[in-house]
Each structure stands twice: as structure tokens, then as C-alpha cells.
C-alpha positions in Angstrom: 8.9 78.7 6.3 6.7 81.5 5.1 4.4 80.9 2.3 5.4 83.8 0.3 6.1 83.2 -3.4 8.9 84.6 -5.2 8.4 85.9 -8.5 10.4 84.7 -11.6 11.3 88.4 -12.2 12.8 88.8 -8.7 14.6 85.5 -8.8 16.0 86.4 -12.3 17.1 89.7 -10.9 18.8 88.2 -7.9 20.6 85.5 -10.1 21.7 88.4 -12.5 23.2 90.4 -9.6 25.0 87.3 -8.4 26.3 86.5 -11.8 27.6 90.1 -12.2 29.2 90.0 -8.8 31.0 86.7 -9.6 32.2 88.2 -12.9 33.5 91.1 -11.1 35.4 88.8 -8.6 36.7 86.9 -11.3 38.1 90.0 -13.0 39.6 91.2 -9.7 41.2 87.9 -9.0 42.6 87.7 -12.5 44.1 91.2 -11.9 45.6 90.2 -8.6 47.1 87.1 -10.1 48.7 89.2 -12.7 50.2 91.6 -10.1 51.4 88.7 -8.0 53.0 87.2 -11.1 54.7 90.5 -11.8 55.9 90.8 -8.2 57.3 87.2 -8.3 59.2 88.1 -11.4 60.7 91.2 -9.7 61.6 89.3 -6.6 63.2 86.7 -8.7 65.4 89.4 -10.4 66.3 90.8 -7.0 67.3 87.4 -5.8 69.6 87.1 -8.8 71.2 90.4 -8.2 71.7 89.5 -4.5 73.2 86.2 -5.5 75.7 88.1 -7.8 76.5 90.5 -5.1 77.2 87.6 -2.6 79.6 86.1 -5.1 81.4 89.4 -5.6 81.8 89.9 -1.8 83.0 86.3 -1.5 85.7 87.0 -4.2 86.6 90.4 -2.5 86.9 88.7 0.9 89.2 86.1 -0.6 91.4 88.7 -2.1 91.6 90.7 1.0 92.5 87.5 3.0 95.3 86.8 0.6 96.5 90.5 0.8 96.5 90.4 4.5 98.5 87.2 4.6 101.0 88.8 2.2 101.3 91.8 4.4 101.8 89.8 7.4 104.7 87.9 5.7 106.2 91.2 4.8 106.0 92.5 8.3 107.5 89.3 9.7 110.4 89.6 7.2 111.0 93.2 8.1 110.8 92.4 11.8 113.3 89.6 11.3 115.8 91.8 9.5 115.8 94.5 12.3 118.8 94.3 14.5 117.8 93.9 18.1 
């Protein structure tokens, strides 16, 4: 190691710079945390909406299935009443 001495002023300045940089990083990470929290809330809302759409499509599919069965029965009756 070299035998250079570091002055207290230089050491204090370096510590001050590092402290300022740490505070800046803390502020930035806090801002990122808020943004990620907001994104999480939005994604939760989208998930809820997609779940509701899935339920609606399921109900619509069920209605279409019943309607199709009904139409098939009508077609079978019409076909059965036709003279050959």
C-alpha cells in the first residue's frame, strides 16, 4: 500500500457524495416501487375484467348449445313429418 495520507476533507467529501448517491437511489427505488404498485393494481383490474368476460362467454356458449339442440330437434320433427 502506498503511504499517501487521505485528508479528512477529502474523506468527508467522498462520504458526502456516497451519501447523496444513496439517497438518490432510495428515491428512485421508491418511485419504481410506486410505479410497480400502480401497474399491479391495473393488472388486477384487467384480470377481473377478463374473468367477467370469460363468464359471459361461458354463459353465451351454454345458450348457443341449448339453441342448437332445440334447432336440431325441430329439424328432426320436420324431417319426420315429411312424406317420403
